[in-house]
C-alpha positions in Angstrom: 144.1 78.4 -125.2 142.3 81.6 -124.6 141.5 83.0 -121.2 137.8 82.0 -121.3 138.4 78.4 -122.4 138.5 75.8 -119.6 140.8 72.9 -119.6 139.7 69.5 -118.2 142.3 67.2 -116.8 141.8 63.8 -118.3 144.8 61.8 -117.0 148.2 61.9 -115.4 151.1 59.9 -116.8 152.7 57.5 -114.3 155.8 55.3 -114.4 157.2 53.7 -117.6 155.9 50.2 -118.4 158.6 48.1 -120.2 161.3 49.3 -122.5 159.4 50.5 -125.6 158.0 53.7 -124.3 154.7 52.6 -122.8 153.5 54.3 -119.7 151.0 53.7 -116.9 148.3 56.3 -116.9 145.7 57.2 -114.3 142.6 58.4 -116.1 139.8 60.6 -114.9 137.4 59.5 -117.6 134.2 57.5 -117.1 135.7 54.7 -119.2 139.4 54.6 -118.8 139.8 52.8 -122.1 138.1 55.7 -123.9 141.0 58.1 -123.1 142.0 58.2 -126.8 138.4 59.0 -127.9 138.8 62.6 -126.9 141.5 63.3 -129.5 145.0 64.5 -128.8 145.8 65.3 -125.1 147.7 68.4 -124.1 150.2 68.9 -121.3 150.3 72.2 -119.4 153.4 73.2 -121.4 151.7 72.7 -124.7 153.1 69.3 -125.7 150.7 67.1 -127.5 150.1 63.4 -126.7 148.2 61.1 -129.0 147.0 57.7 -127.8 148.3 55.0 -130.2 147.2 52.0 -128.1 145.6 51.4 -124.7 144.9 48.5 -122.5 143.8 47.9 -118.9 146.2 47.1 -116.1 144.8 46.8 -112.5 143.9 50.3 -111.3 145.4 52.2 -114.3 145.8 51.8 -118.1 148.9 51.1 -120.1 149.2 53.6 -123.0 151.5 53.8 -125.9 151.6 57.4 -127.1 152.8 58.2 -130.6 155.1 60.8 -129.2 156.9 58.4 -126.8 159.3 55.9 -128.4 161.7 54.8 -125.6 161.8 54.1 -121.9 164.0 57.2 -121.5 161.3 59.4 -123.1 158.7 57.7 -120.9 160.7 58.4 -117.8 160.9 62.1 -118.8 157.1 62.5 -118.9 156.3 60.8 -115.6 153.9 63.0 -113.6 152.7 64.9 -116.7 149.1 66.0 -116.4 147.1 65.6 -119.6 144.2 68.0 -120.6 141.6 68.7 -123.3 139.6 71.8 -123.8 136.2 71.7 -122.1 134.5 72.3 -125.5 135.7 68.9 -126.7 133.4 67.2 -124.1 129.7 66.4 -124.8 127.2 68.8 -123.4 124.2 66.4 -123.3 124.4 65.8 -119.5 121.5 65.0 -117.2 120.4 67.7 -114.8 122.4 66.1 -111.9 125.5 65.6 -114.0 128.4 68.0 -114.6 132.1 68.2 -115.1 134.3 69.3 -112.3 135.7 72.1 -114.6 132.2 73.5 -114.8 132.1 74.0 -111.0 135.3 76.1 -110.8 134.4 79.8 -110.2 130.8 79.1 -109.2 129.4 81.1 -106.2 129.1 79.2 -102.9 126.0 80.0 -100.9 125.1 78.9 -97.4 121.8 77.5 -96.3 120.4 81.1 -96.0 121.3 81.9 -99.6 124.1 84.2 -98.6 127.2 84.1 -100.8 130.2 83.0 -98.8 132.8 82.5 -101.5 133.7 80.8 -104.8 134.7 77.3 -105.8 138.5 77.5 -106.3 139.2 73.8 -107.1 138.1 70.3 -106.9 140.7 68.1 -105.2 141.0 64.4 -104.6 143.7 63.1 -102.3 142.5 59.5 -102.4 139.6 59.6 -100.0 137.0 61.1 -102.4 136.4 64.5 -104.0 136.7 67.6 -102.0 135.5 71.1 -103.0 138.1 73.8 -102.2 136.2 77.0 -101.5 137.8 80.5 -101.4 135.8 82.2 -98.7 134.9 85.9 -99.3 137.9 87.9 -98.1 139.4 85.1 -96.1 141.2 81.7 -96.4 140.2 78.6 -98.4 138.3 75.7 -96.8 137.9 72.1 -97.9 134.4 70.8 -98.1 133.6 67.1 -98.7 131.8 66.5 -102.0 128.9 64.8 -100.4 125.1 65.3 -100.6 125.1 66.1 -96.8 127.7 68.9 -97.3 126.6 70.1 -100.8 122.8 69.5 -101.2 122.4 71.6 -104.3 124.5 72.3 -107.4 123.2 74.6 -110.2 125.7 75.1 -112.9 123.0 76.9 -115.0 122.4 79.5 -112.2 126.1 79.7 -111.3 126.1 78.5 -107.7 126.4 75.6 -105.3 124.6 75.6 -101.9 126.3 74.1 -98.9 125.0 73.0 -95.5 127.4 74.6 -93.1 127.0 71.8 -90.5 127.4 69.0 -93.1 130.4 70.9 -94.6 132.1 71.1 -91.2 132.1 74.9 -91.1 130.1 75.1 -87.8 132.4 75.1 -84.8 130.4 73.7 -81.8 132.8 75.1 -79.2 132.5 78.8 -79.8 129.5 79.1 -82.0 131.2 80.6 -85.1 
């Protein structure tokens, strides 16, 4: 993958399911059963995973990958994150739709229009999406990915606008 190509995480492999190499997979796709529609998936180390079969199972899907033939092989890939190149995803999104990967690197502006940093990552620790912002010359902060905290996103113009109070960046005690 070249430096300017972006990878999009599509899934993460969980625990083995049974003895024939099937694995539980947490997907980050709109339709979890469409995971195989994007073509072969790639691990960070370059290994390729091709969906041979997929079925729903509670909050995950159970997948049989062509490259995994035994429970031992399934155990060895537990925790593997799976990616595709951003270029493999459709670009016909609505104005208010975007991929998380498209937000990484965007400028972050406050309500006055001043640039305060850049989007470093999009995180989700189970309670919803969080935008990790690398502040200009300082630390990173986590901002909830809500309309109150982030009222404007313009991928085309290369920025997101935050509301400092909604983002929790205004400290009422000392006025900073």
